[in-house]
PAZAPA-4460 file (N, C-alpha, C; in steps of 0.05 Angstrom, whole numbers, plus 32768, in hexadecimal, padded with zeros to 4 digits):
% residues 180
    n_x    n_y    n_z   ca_x   ca_y   ca_z    c_x    c_y    c_z   seq   type   mol
   7EF0   906A   8856   7EEA   9077   886F   7F05   9080   887C     1      M     A
   7F06   9098   8884   7F1D   90A3   8892   7F13   90B2   88AB     2      R     A
   7F20   90AC   88C1   7F18   90B9   88DA   7F2D   90CD   88E3     3      L     A
   7F24   90E3   88EE   7F36   90F6   88FB   7F3E   90E9   8916     4      K     A
   7F54   90F4   8921   7F5F   90E9   8939   7F4B   90E9   8950     5      V     A
   7F3B   90FE   8953   7F27   9100   8968   7F12   90EA   8966     6      G     A
   7F09   90E6   894E   7EF4   90D1   8949   7F00   90B5   894E     7      E     A
   7F18   90B1   8945   7F25   9097   894A   7F29   9092   8968     8      L     A
   7F31   90A7   8976   7F34   90A5   8993   7F1A   909E   89A0     9      A     A
   7F04   90AB   8998   7EEA   90A6   89A4   7EE1   9089   899F    10      R     A
   7EE4   9080   8986   7EDC   9065   897E   7EED   904F   898B    11      R     A
   7F06   9055   898F   7F19   9040   8999   7F1B   9040   89B7    12      S     A
   7F11   9055   89C4   7F13   9057   89E1   7F2E   9061   89EB    13      G     A
   7F3E   906A   89D8   7F58   9075   89DF   7F56   9094   89E0    14      L     A
   7F6B   90A0   89EA   7F6C   90BE   89E9   7F7A   90C7   89D0    15      T     A
   7F74   90E0   89C9   7F82   90EC   89B2   7FA0   90EC   89B8    16      V     A
   7FA7   90F2   89D1   7FC3   90F3   89D9   7FD0   90D8   89D4    17      R     A
   7FC2   90C2   89DB   7FCE   90A7   89D6   7FD3   90A3   89B8    18      T     A
   7FBF   90AA   89A8   7FC2   90A7   898B   7FD9   90B8   8980    19      L     A
   7FDC   90D0   898B   7FF3   90E1   8983   800D   90D4   898B    20      H     A
   800D   90C8   89A3   8026   90BA   89AC   802C   90A2   899A    21      H     A
   8018   9093   8993   801C   907C   8981   8028   9086   8966    22      Y     A
   801E   909D   895D   8029   90A8   8944   8046   90B1   8948    23      H     A
   804B   90BE   895F   8066   90C9   8964   807B   90B3   8965    24      A     A
   8073   909B   896F   8087   9085   8972   8086   9073   8959    25      I     A
   8075   907A   8945   8074   906A   892D   8064   9051   892F    26      G     A
   8054   904E   8943   8044   9036   8947   802A   9037   8935    27      L     A
   801F   904E   8933   8006   9052   8923   8008   906D   8915    28      L     A
   800E   906C   88FB   8010   9084   88EC   7FF7   9087   88DA    29      T     A
   7FEA   909E   88DC   7FD3   90A2   88CB   7FDA   90A1   88AE    30      P     A
   7FC9   9096   889E   7FD0   9093   8881   7FCC   90AC   8871    31      S     A
   7FBF   90C0   887D   7FBB   90D9   886E   7FB8   90F0   8881    32      A     A
   7FB8   9108   8875   7FB4   9121   8884   7F9F   9131   8874    33      R     A
   7F8D   913D   8883   7F79   914F   8877   7F87   9169   886F    34      A     A
   7F7A   9179   885F   7F85   9193   8856   7F8D   91A4   886D    35      D     A
   7F7E   91A2   8883   7F83   91B2   889B   7F98   91A6   88AD    36      N     A
   7FA4   918F   88A5   7FB9   9182   88B4   7FB0   916D   88C7    37      G     A
   7F96   9169   88CA   7F8C   9154   88DC   7F95   9138   88D2    38      Y     A
   7F9C   9127   88E5   7FA3   910C   88DF   7F89   90FD   88D6    39      R     A
   7F8C   90ED   88C2   7F76   90DC   88B8   7F7E   90BF   88B8    40      L     A
   7F6D   90AF   88C4   7F73   9092   88C6   7F61   9082   88B4    41      Y     A
   7F6D   9070   88A5   7F5E   905F   8892   7F56   9045   88A0    42      S     A
   7F47   9034   8891   7F3F   901A   889C   7F58   9009   88A4    43      R     A
   7F6D   900A   8894   7F85   8FFB   889B   7F92   9006   88B5    44      D     A
   7F91   9020   88B8   7F9C   902C   88D0   7F8B   9023   88E9    45      D     A
   7F71   9023   88E5   7F5F   901A   88FB   7F64   8FFC   8901    46      I     A
   7F68   8FEC   88ED   7F6E   8FD0   88F1   7F88   8FCD   8901    47      A     A
   7F9C   8FDD   88FA   7FB6   8FDB   8908   7FB1   8FE4   8926    48      R     A
   7FA1   8FF9   892A   7F9B   9001   8945   7F8E   8FEB   8955    49      L     A
   7F7C   8FDC   8949   7F6F   8FC6   8957   7F84   8FB1   895F    50      H     A
   7F97   8FAB   894D   7FAD   8F99   8954   7FBE   8FA4   896B    51      Q     A
   7FC4   8FBD   896A   7FD3   8FCA   8980   7FC4   8FC6   899A    52      I     A
   7FAA   8FCC   899A   7F9A   8FCB   89B2   7F99   8FAE   89BD    53      Q     A
   7F96   8F9B   89AB   7F95   8F7F   89B3   7FB0   8F76   89C0    54      A     A
   7FC6   8F7D   89B3   7FE0   8F76   89BE   7FE6   8F85   89D8    55      L     A
   7FDC   8F9E   89DA   7FE0   8FAE   89F2   7FD1   8FA1   8A09    56      R     A
   7FB8   8F99   8A04   7FA8   8F8C   8A1A   7FB6   8F72   8A23    57      R     A
   7FC4   8F66   8A11   7FD3   8F4E   8A17   7FEB   8F54   8A29    58      F     A
   7FF2   8F6D   8A2A   8008   8F76   8A3C   8022   8F7B   8A2E    59      G     A
   8023   8F7B   8A14   803C   8F80   8A06   8043   8F9E   8A07    60      L     A
   805D   8FA4   8A0B   8065   8FC0   8A09   8063   8FCA   89ED    61      P     A
   8060   8FE4   89EA   805C   8FF0   89D0   8073   8FEA   89BD    62      L     A
   808C   8FE9   89C7   80A3   8FE4   89B6   80A0   8FC8   89A9    63      A     A
   8097   8FB4   89B9   8094   8F99   89AF   807D   8F98   899B    64      E     A
   8068   8FA7   89A1   8051   8FA7   898F   805A   8FB2   8974    65      I     A
   8068   8FC8   8974   8072   8FD4   895B   8084   8FC0   894B    66      G     A
   8096   8FB3   895A   80A8   8FA0   894C   8098   8F89   8940    67      A     A
   8084   8F7F   894F   8073   8F69   8945   8064   8F72   892C    68      Y     A
   8057   8F89   892E   8047   8F92   8917   8057   8F99   88FF    69      L     A
   8070   8FA2   8903   8082   8FA8   88ED   808F   8F90   88E0    70      D     A
   808E   8F79   88EE   8099   8F60   88E4   8085   8F4A   88E9    71      Q     A
   806F   8F4A   88DA   8059   8F37   88DF   8061   8F1A   88DB    72      P     A
   8079   8F15   88D1   8082   8EF9   88CF   8089   8EED   88EA    73      A     A
   808D   8EFE   88FF   8092   8EF4   8919   807A   8EE5   8923    74      T     A
   807D   8ECC   892B   8066   8EBC   8934   805B   8EC8   894F    75      P     A
   8041   8ECB   894F   8033   8ED6   8967   8037   8EC3   897F    76      L     A
   8038   8EA9   897A   803B   8E97   8991   8055   8E9B   89A0    77      D     A
   806A   8EA4   8992   8083   8EAA   89A0   8080   8EC2   89B2    78      A     A
   8072   8ED6   89A8   806D   8EEE   89B8   805B   8EE6   89D0    79      I     A
   8047   8ED6   89CC   8035   8ECE   89E1   8045   8EBE   89F6    80      I     A
   8056   8EAB   89EE   8066   8E9C   8A01   8078   8EAE   8A12    81      S     A
   8084   8EC1   8A05   8095   8ED4   8A13   8085   8EE4   8A28    82      K     A
   806D   8EED   8A20   805C   8EFC   8A32   8053   8EEB   8A49    83      Q     A
   804C   8ED2   8A44   8043   8EC0   8A5A   805A   8EBB   8A6E    84      I     A
   8072   8EB8   8A64   8089   8EB4   8A75   808E   8ECD   8A87    85      A     A
   808A   8EE5   8A7B   808E   8EFD   8A8A   8078   8EFF   8AA0    86      M     A
   805F   8EF8   8A99   8049   8EF9   8AAC   804E   8EE5   8AC3    87      L     A
   8058   8ECD   8ABC   805F   8EB9   8AD0   8074   8EC4   8AE4    88      D     A
   8088   8ED2   8AD9   809C   8EDE   8AEB   8090   8EF3   8AFD    89      R     A
   807E   8F03   8AF2   8071   8F18   8B02   805F   8F0C   8B18    90      Q     A
   8052   8EF6   8B12   8041   8EE8   8B26   8052   8EDD   8B3C    91      I     A
   8069   8ED0   8B35   807B   8EC5   8B49   8086   8EDC   8B5B    92      Q     A
   808D   8EF2   8B4E   8098   8F08   8B5D   8083   8F14   8B70    93      Q     A
   806B   8F16   8B67   8055   8F21   8B79   804F   8F0D   8B8F    94      A     A
   8050   8EF3   8B8A   804B   8EDF   8B9F   8061   8EE1   8BB4    95      A     A
   807A   8EE4   8BAC   8090   8EE7   8BBF   808C   8F00   8BD0    96      R     A
   8085   8F16   8BC3   8080   8F2F   8BD1   8069   8F2C   8BE5    97      L     A
   8054   8F1E   8BDC   803C   8F1A   8BED   8044   8F0A   8C06    98      R     A
   8053   8EF4   8C02   805C   8EE4   8C19   806E   8EF3   8C2C    99      E     A
   8080   8F03   8C21   8092   8F13   8C32   8082   8F27   8C42   100      R     A
   806F   8F34   8C35   805E   8F48   8C43   804D   8F3A   8C59   101      L     A
   8042   8F23   8C53   8032   8F15   8C67   8043   8F0E   8C7F   102      A     A
   805C   8F06   8C7A   806F   8EFF   8C90   8075   8F18   8CA1   103      A     A
   8078   8F2F   8C93   807E   8F48   8CA2   8066   8F50   8CB3   104      Q     A
   804E   8F4B   8CA9   8036   8F52   8CB8   8035   8F3F   8CD1   105      V     A
   803A   8F26   8CCD   803A   8F13   8CE3   804F   8F1B   8CF8   106      R     A
   8066   8F24   8CEF   807B   8F2D   8D01   8072   8F46   8D11   107      D     A
   8064   8F58   8D03   8059   8F70   8D11   8045   8F69   8D26   108      A     A
   8034   8F56   8D1F   801F   8F4C   8D32   802D   8F40   8D4B   109      I     A
   8040   8F2E   8D45   804F   8F21   8D5B   805E   8F35   8D6D   110      D     A
   8067   8F4B   8D61   8075   8F60   8D70   8062   8F73   8D7E   111      A     A
   8048   8F6F   8D7B   8035   8F80   8D89   8030   8F9B   8D7B   112      G     A
   8037   8F9D   8D62   8033   8FB7   8D54   8015   8FBB   8D4F   113      Q     A
   800C   8FD3   8D52   7FF0   8FDA   8D4C   7FED   8FDF   8D2E   114      A     A
   7FD5   8FD9   8D23   7FD1   8FDF   8D06   7FD5   8FFC   8CFF   115      P     A
   7FD0   900E   8D12   7FD3   902B   8D0B   7FEE   9036   8D13   116      D     A
   8001   9024   8D1B   801C   902D   8D21   802B   9033   8D07   117      S     A
   8042   903F   8D0A   8052   9045   8CF2   8058   902C   8CE2   118      A     A
   805E   9016   8CF0   8063   8FFC   8CE3   804A   8FF3   8CD4   119      V     A
   8033   8FF4   8CE2   801A   8FEB   8CD6   8013   8FFB   8CBD   120      G     A
   8017   9016   8CBE   8011   9027   8CA7   8024   9021   8C90   121      L     A
   803D   901C   8C96   8050   9015   8C80   8049   8FFB   8C73   122      E     A
   8041   8FE7   8C84   8038   8FCE   8C79   801F   8FD2   8C67   123      L     A
   800D   8FE3   8C70   7FF5   8FE9   8C60   7FFD   8FF5   8C45   124      A     A
   8011   9007   8C45   801A   9013   8C2C   8025   8FFE   8C19   125      R     A
   8035   8FEB   8C25   8040   8FD6   8C14   802A   8FC3   8C0A   126      Q     A
   8017   8FBE   8C1B   8000   8FAD   8C14   7FF1   8FBA   8BFD   127      W     A
   7FEC   8FD4   8BFF   7FDE   8FE2   8BEA   7FED   8FE2   8BD0   128      M     A
   8008   8FE4   8BD2   8018   8FE3   8BB9   8015   8FC7   8BAC   129      A     A
   8014   8FB3   8BBD   8010   8F98   8BB2   7FF5   8F95   8BA5   130      L     A
   7FE0   8FA0   8BB1   7FC5   8FA1   8BA5   7FC6   8FAF   8B8A   131      F     A
   7FD5   8FC5   8B89   7FD7   8FD4   8B71   7FE4   8FC4   8B5B   132      C     A
   7FF8   8FB4   8B62   8004   8FA2   8B4F   7FF0   8F8E   8B45   133      T     A
   7FE1   8F82   8B57   7FCD   8F6E   8B4F   7FB7   8F7A   8B3D   134      Y     A
   7FB2   8F94   8B41   7F9D   8FA2   8B32   7FA9   8FAD   8B18   135      A     A
   7FC1   8FA6   8B11   7FCD   8FB0   8AF8   7FD1   8FCE   8AF8   136      G     A
   7FD6   8FDA   8B0F   7FDA   8FF6   8B13   7FC2   9007   8B09   137      N     A
   7FAB   8FFB   8B08   7F92   9009   8B01   7F86   9012   8B1C   138      D     A
   7F86   902C   8B20   7F7D   9037   8B39   7F60   9031   8B40   139      L     A
   7F4E   9030   8B2C   7F32   902A   8B31   7F30   900D   8B3A   140      V     A
   7F3D   8FFA   8B2C   7F3C   8FDE   8B34   7F49   8FDB   8B50   141      T     A
   7F5E   8FE9   8B54   7F6C   8FE8   8B6E   7F59   8FF1   8B85   142      H     A
   7F4B   9007   8B81   7F38   9011   8B95   7F21   8FFD   8B9A   143      A     A
   7F17   8FF1   8B85   7F01   8FDE   8B88   7F0B   8FC5   8B97   144      K     A
   7F23   8FBC   8B90   7F2F   8FA4   8B9C   7F34   8FA9   8BBA   145      F     A
   7F3E   8FC1   8BC0   7F44   8FC8   8BDC   7F2A   8FC9   8BEC   146      R     A
   7F15   8FD6   8BE0   7EFC   8FD9   8BEE   7EEF   8FBD   8BF3   147      Q     A
   7EF1   8FAC   8BDF   7EE6   8F91   8BE2   7EF4   8F82   8BF8   148      A     A
   7F0F   8F84   8BF9   7F1E   8F76   8C0E   7F18   8F81   8C2A   149      L     A
   7F13   8F9B   8C2B   7F0D   8FA8   8C45   7EF2   8FA0   8C4F   150      M     A
   7EDF   8F9B   8C3E   7EC3   8F98   8C46   7EB9   8F7B   8C44   151      T     A
   7EC5   8F6A   8C35   7EBB   8F4F   8C31   7ECF   8F3A   8C3A   152      D     A
   7ECD   8F31   8C53   7EE0   8F1D   8C5D   7EE0   8F03   8C4E   153      P     A
   7ECA   8EFD   8C40   7EC9   8EE3   8C31   7EDD   8EE3   8C1A   154      E     A
   7EE5   8EFA   8C10   7EF8   8EFB   8BFA   7F13   8EF1   8C02   155      L     A
   7F19   8EF2   8C1C   7F34   8EE9   8C25   7F33   8ECE   8C33   156      T     A
   7F1C   8EC1   8C33   7F1A   8EA7   8C40   7F2C   8E93   8C30   157      T     A
   7F3D   8E85   8C3E   7F4E   8E71   8C31   7F64   8E7D   8C21   158      G     A
   7F6C   8E96   8C26   7F81   8EA2   8C17   7F9C   8E9C   8C24   159      T     A
   7FB1   8EA8   8C1A   7FCC   8EA4   8C23   7FD1   8EB1   8C3E   160      W     A
   7FC0   8EC2   8C48   7FC4   8ED0   8C61   7FB0   8EC5   8C76   161      A     A
   7FB9   8EC3   8C8F   7FA7   8EB9   8CA4   7F95   8ED0   8CAD   162      D     A
   7F81   8EC9   8CBD   7F6D   8EDD   8CC6   7F79   8EF4   8CD5   163      D     A
   7F8D   8EEF   8CE6   7F99   8F04   8CF6   7FA8   8F18   8CE3   164      A     A
   7FB6   8F0D   8CD0   7FC4   8F1E   8CBD   7FB1   8F30   8CAD   165      T     A
   7F9B   8F24   8CA3   7F87   8F33   8C94   7F79   8F48   8CA6   166      L     A
   7F73   8F40   8CBE   7F66   8F54   8CD0   7F79   8F6B   8CD6   167      A     A
   7F92   8F65   8CDB   7FA6   8F7A   8CE0   7FA7   8F8D   8CC8   168      F     A
   7FA9   8F81   8CB0   7FAC   8F92   8C98   7F93   8FA2   8C92   169      M     A
   7F7B   8F97   8C98   7F63   8FA6   8C94   7F63   8FBF   8CA6   170      R     A
   7F6B   8FBB   8CBF   7F6C   8FD2   8CD1   7F82   8FE6   8CC9   171      R     A
   7F99   8FDB   8CC0   7FAF   8FEC   8CB8   7FA7   8FFC   8C9F   172      A     A
   7F9A   8FEF   8C8C   7F91   8FFE   8C73   7F7C   9013   8C7A   173      M     A
   7F6B   900D   8C8D   7F57   9021   8C96   7F65   9038   8CA3   174      G     A
   7F79   9033   8CB3   7F88   9048   8CC0   7F98   9059   8CAB   175      A     A
   7FA2   904B   8C98   7FB1   9059   8C82   7F9E   906C   8C73   176      L     A
   7F86   9061   8C6D   7F72   9071   8C5E   7F6A   908A   8C6F   177      A     A
   7F66   9086   8C89   7F5F   909B   8C9B   7F75   90B0   8C9D   178      A     A
   7F8E   90A7   8C9B   7FA4   90BA   8C9E   7FA9   90CA   8C85   179      A     A
   7F9E   90C0   8C6E   7FA3   90CE   8C54   7F92   90E6   8C51   180      S     A
***
């Protein structure tokens, strides 16, 4: 069985452009070409693509995926440990950013700033950037997360932010959305 790039893209859920990129960087090279020049992917190519997708979902950069697949003697647990350490650093970094942002919101409230003031709108932009980070820069997930936080107060019960901070930010995010 050999698949053309379009068929492989459809079956894998990737775009043709992504598969062409993988080919260009040497990550996934089709094992054959049709007479008309179309890329043809074999079962082994498809199996390699599945490995690429699994490692990609795990968060590995393409360069590391290529290195791992090209040297299969590298133990996967070492790569997993490295990835977990990186994720732990990202979580700690996001938590520090979250705490700093919450303190800035509390300072704005104490200073009498309105949620729709320039300060409130800037805090809303920063808050949205933080949400985007939590959502893995996926705009659809980000929008759903934002909408849920705006409409369901139970989602924030017992969180790191007090009620006044959350209320301020809900109003500021509403003002930011209205200003856009």
